[in-house]
C-alpha positions in Angstrom: -3.1 22.0 12.6 -6.2 19.7 11.9 -4.7 16.4 11.6 -4.9 13.9 8.7 -8.5 12.2 8.7 -8.1 8.5 8.6 -10.5 5.7 8.4 -12.9 7.6 11.0 -9.9 8.5 13.4 -8.4 12.5 13.3 -5.6 13.0 15.4 -1.9 15.0 14.5 0.5 12.4 13.1 4.2 12.7 13.4 6.8 12.3 10.9 10.6 11.9 11.2 12.3 13.4 7.8 15.8 13.1 7.9 18.1 14.5 5.2 21.7 16.3 5.5 20.8 18.9 2.9 18.7 21.6 5.0 17.0 22.4 1.9 15.4 19.6 1.0 14.4 18.8 5.1 12.3 22.4 4.4 10.8 21.5 1.3 9.4 18.1 2.8 7.8 20.0 5.3 6.4 22.0 3.0 4.9 19.8 1.5 3.7 17.6 4.6 2.5 20.7 7.2 -0.8 20.1 4.4 -1.3 17.1 5.9 -1.4 18.5 9.4 1.5 16.7 10.7 3.7 17.1 13.7 7.1 17.2 12.3 10.6 16.3 13.6 13.4 17.8 11.2 16.8 16.0 11.6 20.6 15.9 9.5 21.6 12.2 9.9 20.9 8.9 10.3 21.6 8.7 14.3 19.5 11.8 14.9 16.8 9.6 13.3 16.9 6.9 15.2 17.0 9.4 18.4 13.9 11.2 17.3 12.3 7.7 16.9 13.2 6.3 20.4 12.2 9.4 22.2 8.4 9.1 20.9 8.1 6.2 18.1 6.5 7.9 14.8 3.9 7.2 12.7 6.0 7.3 9.7 9.8 8.4 8.6 11.2 9.5 5.4 15.1 8.8 5.2 17.6 9.8 2.6 19.4 7.0 1.3 22.6 8.7 1.1 23.4 10.8 4.4 26.8 11.0 7.2 27.3 8.3 9.5 24.3 5.9 9.4 22.6 5.7 5.7 19.3 5.5 5.5 19.2 2.1 4.5 20.6 1.3 7.5 18.3 3.2 9.8 15.9 1.7 7.8 17.0 -1.8 9.1 17.5 -0.3 12.4 14.3 0.5 13.1 12.8 -2.5 11.5 13.7 -4.6 13.7 12.9 -2.6 16.9 9.6 -3.9 18.1 8.2 -0.6 18.9 8.6 1.4 15.6 8.9 -2.4 13.3 5.7 -1.8 11.9 6.3 2.0 11.6 6.0 2.6 7.3 9.6 3.7 6.0 10.0 5.7 2.5 13.4 6.1 1.6 14.0 8.2 -1.1 17.5 8.6 -3.2 19.2 10.2 -6.1 21.3 6.7 -6.8 20.6 4.7 -9.9 17.2 3.8 -9.3 16.7 0.0 -9.8 20.1 -1.1 -7.1 18.6 1.6 -4.6 15.3 -0.2 -4.9 16.3 -3.5 -4.5 18.4 -2.4 -1.3 15.3 -0.2 -0.3 13.1 -3.4 -0.3 15.3 -6.0 1.3 16.2 -3.3 4.5 12.6 -3.1 5.2 11.5 0.0 3.5 7.8 0.6 2.8 8.0 2.7 -0.4 10.7 4.0 -2.4 11.0 7.2 -4.0 13.8 9.1 -6.7 14.8 12.3 -6.6 13.6 15.1 -7.8 10.6 14.2 -5.9 7.3 15.6 -6.8 5.4 17.3 -3.9 2.1 15.5 -5.4 4.0 12.1 -5.3 5.2 12.3 -1.9 1.8 13.8 -0.5 -0.1 11.0 -2.2 2.5 8.3 -0.6 2.4 9.9 2.7 -0.8 10.1 3.3 -1.3 6.0 1.8 1.3 5.3 4.7 -0.5 7.5 7.1 -3.6 6.0 6.9 -1.9 2.2 6.9 -0.2 3.0 9.9 -3.2 3.8 11.5 -5.1 1.0 10.0 -3.2 -1.0 12.0 -3.0 0.6 15.2 -6.4 -0.5 15.7 -6.4 -3.7 14.8 -6.1 -6.6 16.7 -3.0 -9.3 16.3 -4.3 -11.7 13.7 -5.5 -8.5 11.6 -2.0 -7.5 11.8 -0.9 -10.7 10.8 -2.9 -10.6 7.8 -2.0 -7.2 6.8 2.1 -7.8 7.6 1.2 -10.5 5.0 -0.2 -8.9 2.3 2.3 -6.4 2.2 4.8 -9.2 1.9 3.7 -10.3 -1.0 2.7 -6.6 -2.6 6.8 -6.2 -1.7 7.9 -9.3 -3.9 6.7 -7.6 -6.8 8.3 -4.0 -7.1 6.1 -3.9 -10.2 3.1 -3.4 -7.9 4.2 -1.4 -5.4 1.8 1.0 -3.7 -0.9 -0.9 -5.6 -2.6 -2.2 -2.1 -2.8 1.6 -0.5 -4.3 3.1 -3.7 -6.8 0.4 -3.9 -7.6 0.4 -0.2 -7.6 4.4 -0.6 -10.0 4.4 -3.4 -12.3 2.0 -2.4 -13.0 3.7 1.1 -13.7 6.6 -1.5 -15.8 5.0 -3.6 -17.7 3.0 -1.0 -18.4 6.8 1.0 -19.9 7.7 -2.3 -22.0 4.6 -2.7 -23.5 5.8 0.5 -21.4 3.0 2.9 -20.4 4.5 6.5 -18.5 3.3 10.0 -17.7 -0.4 10.2 -19.1 -1.0 6.7 -16.0 2.1 5.5 -13.2 -0.1 7.4 -14.9 -2.8 6.7 -13.8 -2.2 3.1 -10.8 -0.7 3.1 -9.5 -3.2 5.2 -10.8 -5.5 3.0 -9.4 -3.9 -0.1 -5.6 -4.1 1.8 -5.7 -7.6 2.3 -7.9 -8.6 -1.2 -4.1 -10.7 -2.6 -3.3 -12.1 -0.1 -4.0 -15.3 -1.5 -1.2 -14.6 -3.9 0.9 -15.8 -0.8 -0.1 -19.6 -2.6 0.6 -18.8 -6.0 4.4 -19.4 -7.2 7.1 -17.0 -8.0 7.6 -18.4 -11.4 3.5 -17.3 -12.2 3.6 -13.9 -9.9 6.7 -12.5 -11.2 6.7 -13.6 -14.9 7.9 -11.0 -16.9 5.5 -11.5 -19.7 1.6 -12.8 -20.1 0.3 -16.0 -18.4 -0.5 -19.2 -20.6 -4.0 -20.4 -20.0 -2.5 -23.0 -17.1 -0.6 -20.3 -15.4 -3.5 -18.2 -15.0 -5.5 -21.3 -13.7 -2.7 -20.9 -11.2 -2.9 -17.3 -10.3 -7.5 -17.0 -10.3 -6.6 -19.3 -7.1 -5.3 -16.9 -5.4 -9.1 -15.6 -4.5 -9.8 -19.0 -3.3 -6.5 -19.5 -1.2 -7.2 -15.6 0.3 -10.7 -16.8 1.7 -9.4 -19.9 2.9 -6.7 -17.9 4.9 -9.0 -15.3 6.3 -11.9 -18.2 7.6 -10.1 -19.4 10.2 -9.6 -15.7 11.7 -12.6 -14.9 14.0 -11.7 -11.2 13.4 -11.4 -10.9 9.6 -13.4 -13.8 8.5 -16.2 -12.0 7.4 -13.9 -9.9 4.7 -13.8 -13.7 3.1 -16.2 -12.3 0.7 -14.3 -9.4 -0.6 -11.3 -11.3 -0.9 -13.1 -14.2 -3.1 -15.0 -12.2 -5.5 -12.8 -9.0 -6.1 -12.6 -10.8 -9.6 -16.3 -10.8 -10.5 -17.1 -8.8 -13.1 -20.7 -7.2 -13.4 -21.4 -9.1 -17.0 -20.6 -12.9 -15.0 -17.6 -13.4 -16.9 -15.3 -13.1 -14.0 -14.3 -15.6 -11.2 -14.2 -18.0 -9.4 -18.5 -18.0 -8.8 -19.2 -16.2 -12.2 -21.6 -13.6 -10.1 -23.2 -11.3 -12.4 -24.9 -7.8 -11.9 -26.2 -7.2 -7.8 -25.0 -11.1 -7.1 -21.9 -9.6 -6.4 -22.0 -8.1 -3.0 -21.0 -4.3 -2.9 -18.0 -4.2 -1.0 -16.3 -6.8 -3.8 -18.0 -4.9 -6.1 -15.8 -1.7 -4.9 -12.9 -3.4 -4.6 -13.3 -4.8 -8.4 -13.7 -1.6 -9.7 -10.7 0.1 -7.9 -8.5 -3.1 -8.2 -9.3 -2.8 -12.0 -8.3 0.4 -12.6 -5.6 0.4 -10.9 -4.5 -2.6 -13.0 -5.1 -0.3 -16.0 -3.3 2.8 -15.2 -0.6 1.1 -14.2 3.0 0.1 -16.4 3.5 -3.6 -16.6 6.2 -5.3 -18.5 4.3 -6.1 -21.3 2.1 -3.4 -21.6 2.0 1.1 -20.7 -0.5 1.5 -18.3 -4.0 3.5 -20.4 -4.7 7.0 -20.1 -7.4 7.5 -17.3 -9.3 9.6 -20.3 -9.0 5.8 -22.1 -10.7 4.0 -19.3 -13.6 6.6 -18.2 -14.8 6.7 -21.9 -15.5 3.0 -21.5 -13.3 1.8 -24.6 -9.8 0.9 -22.9 -7.3 -0.7 -25.4 -3.6 -1.6 -25.3 
């Protein structure tokens, strides 16, 4: 096993997979082994809790429907334990998707997958959450609070689930391609994780509105970049990420916000996160429009 390369750190990561169907466990294991993870396969909720108590895992994947303690209950217990409170958990189910998603997020789950689960989706979601876990392990207390706050905001809106993880992963890759390295890459990654932290100050009626915003609502939504910078500014260990949060909605043509910067006036880390954030927004489905094909975005002529 080579381990997973996570934000400059290489080590073998521990993953618990709990499913009462042996074939499902073995299939998940076959996929996850490509990440170089140390896998613990168990058949029920009690065994999952025992394995987590023996050695805190880096990721837990739980089937919802299991005999005895179901996945929802196991998730709630793990999130209530101090040693596994920040361990990412994926819940997997074949139940009615909308109801199951609500239950999953109420239990504190970090992600949700519906059966049949594709190998590509399982790998992508698992890799993103493992990177987030390692990042969390490296942070100081104030940074952990900010990351937890950012994830809480994301969990409010199930339409944008995994948005933060995708943007952070893409931003780190793009930054590396732009010649950034070392601490700079770590800062871009963390900045991308918390880029929308200011949405904590946006009313839920606007944040969760199932349609386009009117001009007044858009003005309130745009305040999230200033609120986010204000949240970070008193915290010495993350204050330097303020420009990423403040300027991730600037545009090269100068028509972005809040400072109407243009071109190279926009800090490079902010440009990187802005590109990845915009790309994810364009390819994702929203209640008022479908996501665009990637080919249309790459051509530079997106149209809804």
